Structures are given as C-alpha cells and as structure tokens.
C-alpha positions as CSV (number, residue, x, y, z in Angstrom):
1,M,-11.4,-21.3,33.8
2,R,-7.8,-20.2,33.2
3,F,-8.3,-20.0,29.4
4,I,-11.5,-17.9,29.8
5,S,-9.7,-15.4,32.1
6,K,-6.8,-15.1,29.6
7,V,-9.3,-14.5,26.8
8,R,-11.1,-11.9,28.9
9,Q,-7.8,-10.2,29.8
10,F,-6.7,-10.2,26.2
11,W,-10.0,-8.6,25.1
12,Q,-9.8,-5.9,27.7
13,E,-6.3,-5.0,26.6
14,V,-7.4,-4.8,23.0
15,V,-10.3,-2.5,23.9
16,T,-8.0,-0.4,26.0
17,E,-5.4,-0.1,23.1
18,V,-8.0,0.7,20.4
19,W,-10.4,3.0,22.2
20,I,-8.3,4.6,25.0
21,K,-4.6,4.7,24.1
22,A,-4.9,5.0,20.3
23,V,-4.6,8.5,18.7
24,W,-7.1,8.7,15.8
25,P,-6.5,11.2,13.0
26,T,-8.7,14.2,12.5
27,P,-10.7,14.4,9.3
28,K,-8.3,16.9,7.9
29,E,-5.3,14.7,8.7
30,L,-7.1,11.7,7.1
31,A,-7.9,13.7,3.9
32,Q,-4.2,14.8,3.7
33,S,-2.9,11.3,4.1
34,T,-5.4,10.0,1.6
35,L,-4.2,12.6,-0.9
36,V,-0.6,11.7,-0.3
37,V,-1.4,8.0,-0.9
38,C,-3.3,8.7,-4.1
39,M,-0.5,10.9,-5.5
40,S,2.1,8.3,-4.6
41,I,0.1,5.6,-6.4
42,A,-0.3,7.9,-9.5
43,I,3.4,8.6,-9.6
44,L,4.3,4.9,-9.1
45,S,1.8,3.9,-11.8
46,L,3.4,6.3,-14.3
47,C,6.9,5.0,-13.5
48,V,5.8,1.4,-14.0
49,F,4.1,2.3,-17.3
50,F,7.2,4.1,-18.5
51,F,9.5,1.2,-17.6
52,D,7.1,-1.4,-19.0
53,F,6.7,0.5,-22.3
54,S,10.5,1.0,-22.5
55,M,11.2,-2.7,-22.0
56,H,8.5,-3.6,-24.5
57,E,10.1,-1.4,-27.1
58,L,13.6,-2.6,-26.3
59,V,12.6,-6.3,-26.7
60,R,10.7,-5.4,-29.9
61,A,13.8,-3.6,-31.3
62,I,16.1,-6.5,-30.4
63,T,13.7,-9.0,-31.9
64,H,13.5,-7.0,-35.1
65,L,17.3,-6.9,-35.3
66,V,17.6,-10.7,-34.7
67,T,14.8,-11.9,-36.9
68,G,15.0,-9.2,-39.6
69,K,11.2,-8.9,-39.6
C-alpha cells in the first residue's frame, strides 16, 4: 500500500507541475523561438561546412606536397 500511495502522490505532483504551475509559450513566442533555433542551426551548419571544407583542402595540399602527385 505504501508503494501505491507514493506512486499516486508522484503522479499528482507531475500533473500539478505540468498543467498548473508550468507557463506555456504563446503561439507567437513559440514561432519566434522556432525561428531562432532554425537560424542558429543554419549558421552552425555553414560554420561546420566551412571548417570541414578548409580541413579537407589543407590535408589535400599537404598530401600533394608530401607525395608530389
């Protein structure tokens, strides 16, 4: 019985936190946050592409110098 009462109490606390105490974003706030995340991903993707391409070209140039091919 003690286990069941603990599970019941836990579940009630979860419901209280999620549906009563939580502050949910408005649709406008959600759209703005989504835009920020998408722009951040795009900028990060460009940075990763730039560094990956640069490292590829650097390794290719060093390999060309060492092997002479």
